[in-house]
N, C-alpha and C positions, 0 to 999 in steps of 0.2 A: 499559555496560549501555544497552538499549535505552530510547527515550523510550515511555510508554505513552501511546496515542492511540485512544480508541474512535471509529468512524465510523458513520454510518447511510447506506445506499443506498436509494433510492426504485426498487422493481423496475420496470421498462422505461422507465428515465430514463437519461440520460447522466450518469455521474458523474464529477467531477473534485475533488481536493484538493491543497492545497500546503502542506508543512511546510519550516520554516526549521530547520535542524540546526547547531547549535554545538558547539565542542570545549568541554575542560574550563577554557579560559582565555575561555569565553563569547564566542569570533569564530567568525564564521559559516566552516562547513567548505568549503573550494574543491573541489567534485567534478568538476572538468575531466576528470581522467584515471581517472575511476572508472567501473564498469558496477554494473547494478541490476537486481534481481528481486524480484517481490512476488507473493504468491499468498495466497489465500484459502480456508479448508476448513471443515467441519461441525464437525470437531473436529481435535486436532493428528495422530492417528493416521489419519485418513480418506485414501484413495488418491485419491478426487477432488478437483480443485482449479477454481479460477477464478482467470486470471492478469490482475493489474493492468498496464498500461503505465505505465511509469516515465521519466521525464525527471529529470536532474538538473543543476544549474546551478553556476556559480563562486561564487554568492553564498550558497551553504547551501541553495538549494532542491531540494526534492523532491518533485515532483507525480506523484500517481496519476491514473490515469484507467481508466474503462471504459465502453464503448459501450452503447447501450440495447439493441440486439440480444442483448449478453452478460448485461445485467442482467435483461431480461426472461427468460431461462433459469434464473435463480436461485430455488429455492424460498424463500419469505420464510421469515425465522427469525433465528437467531444463529451467527455463525461466527466464527473466529479467523483472523488474518492477520499478517504481518510483511512487513519491507522489508529486505532484505541488498544490502550495496554491497560490491564488491571494488575494491582499489586495484590499479595498476599491477604491484606487485611480487606480487600473489595473496594479501594479507591480506583476509580477508573478515569482515565484522563486521554484526550484527544493529542497526540504527538505530532502527527503530520498529516496535513491536508493537502489538495490542490485540484488541478485540472488535468485529466488524462486525455490524449489526443491518440485515437487509433487509426494509422495509416493503413489505406486499402493495401490486399494482397494482390499481386498480378500472377506470380507463379502458383499453380494449385497442382 
């Protein structure tokens, strides 16, 4: 089951956040041999998406980022996102999901 984490992105700024993911024994997961993908969409059925850059670490760290040029092109509002990882044997898991709130930019 994925962790539920809601995030806020300020339109037109660089976005970074990091989560530490634990297994069912409360130990950080070693993501060394994993790959990851993460997207946000206006709704679950939307065809348009915005892609997060994802970095994984051996101590359970999952870092999401998006540059200012990308966030400036996102219309302010509410979105959904998730993070999926895949291990070396091809098993894919959703580890984080939630709501993204994009706040409007004033300074341009």
